[in-house]
C-alpha positions as CSV (number, residue, x, y, z in Angstrom):
1,X,-2.8,9.5,15.9
2,X,-4.1,9.0,12.3
3,X,-2.2,7.1,9.7
4,X,-1.7,10.2,7.6
5,X,-0.2,12.1,10.5
6,X,2.2,9.2,11.4
7,X,3.5,9.0,7.8
8,X,4.0,12.8,7.7
9,X,6.0,12.6,10.9
10,X,8.1,9.7,9.6
11,X,8.8,11.6,6.4
12,X,9.8,14.7,8.2
13,X,12.1,12.8,10.6
14,X,13.8,11.0,7.8
15,X,14.4,14.0,5.5
16,X,12.0,12.9,2.7
17,X,11.3,16.2,1.1
18,X,8.1,16.2,-1.1
19,X,7.0,12.9,0.5
20,X,3.3,13.9,0.2
21,X,3.7,14.3,-3.6
22,X,5.4,10.9,-3.7
23,X,2.4,9.3,-1.9
24,X,0.0,10.9,-4.3
25,X,2.0,9.7,-7.2
26,X,2.3,6.2,-5.8
27,X,-1.4,6.0,-5.1
28,X,-2.1,6.3,-8.8
29,X,-0.4,3.0,-9.4
30,X,-2.9,1.2,-7.1
31,X,-6.0,3.3,-7.0
32,X,-8.5,4.3,-9.6
33,X,-8.3,7.8,-8.3
34,X,-5.1,9.3,-6.9
35,X,-5.1,10.6,-3.3
36,X,-6.2,14.3,-3.3
37,X,-4.0,17.0,-2.0
38,X,-5.9,17.2,1.3
39,X,-5.7,13.5,2.1
40,X,-3.4,14.3,5.0
41,X,-6.2,16.2,6.7
42,X,-8.4,13.1,6.7
43,X,-9.0,10.7,9.6
44,X,-8.4,7.0,9.4
45,X,-12.0,6.2,8.6
46,X,-12.2,8.5,5.6
47,X,-8.8,7.4,4.3
48,X,-9.8,3.7,4.7
49,X,-13.0,4.3,2.8
50,X,-11.2,6.0,0.0
51,X,-8.6,3.3,-0.3
52,X,-11.2,0.5,-0.3
53,X,-13.5,2.3,-2.8
54,X,-10.7,3.0,-5.2
55,X,-8.4,0.0,-5.0
56,X,-7.7,-1.7,-8.3
57,X,-7.0,-5.3,-9.2
58,X,-6.1,-7.7,-6.4
59,X,-5.8,-4.8,-3.9
60,X,-9.6,-4.5,-4.2
61,X,-9.8,-7.6,-2.0
62,X,-7.3,-6.4,0.6
63,X,-7.7,-4.5,3.9
64,X,-7.2,-0.7,3.8
65,X,-4.1,-1.0,6.0
66,X,-2.5,-3.3,3.4
67,X,-3.4,-1.0,0.6
68,X,-1.9,2.0,2.5
69,X,1.3,0.1,3.3
70,X,1.7,-0.8,-0.4
71,X,1.4,2.8,-1.4
72,X,3.8,3.9,1.3
73,X,6.3,1.3,0.2
74,X,6.3,2.4,-3.4
75,X,6.5,6.1,-2.4
76,X,9.4,5.4,-0.1
77,X,11.4,3.5,-2.8
78,X,10.6,6.2,-5.3
79,X,11.7,9.0,-2.9
80,X,14.9,7.1,-2.0
81,X,15.7,6.7,-5.7
82,X,15.1,10.3,-6.5
83,X,17.2,11.4,-3.5
84,X,20.0,9.2,-4.5
85,X,19.9,10.5,-8.1
86,X,20.0,14.0,-6.9
87,X,23.0,13.2,-4.7
88,X,24.7,11.6,-7.7
89,X,24.6,8.1,-6.1
90,X,23.5,6.0,-9.2
91,X,24.3,2.6,-7.7
92,X,20.8,2.1,-6.4
C-alpha cells in the first residue's frame, strides 16, 4: 500500500476531517511547491520524486520518507489544534 493511501486511512480512522488539505498546507512549509490536489493518487515513486525535487533548506539533504514524515507531523499538529479550537478546548 502506498504512503498516500496509508495516511488517508489513518486520517479517516482518527476522525481528522480535511486532513488532505492540512497535508497540502503543511507541505508549503517544507517544499518549494505545495503538494497538488491529486497527490493522493500518486504511487510512492512519484511522491518520493516530488518531495526530493521540491524540498527546501536542510530537508533537501534528507530521504523522502523523512520529508514525508515531517509534513505529516506538522499537518497532524495543525489538525489537532484546529479540532481542539473548534471544540472550545483552548488549553493546547
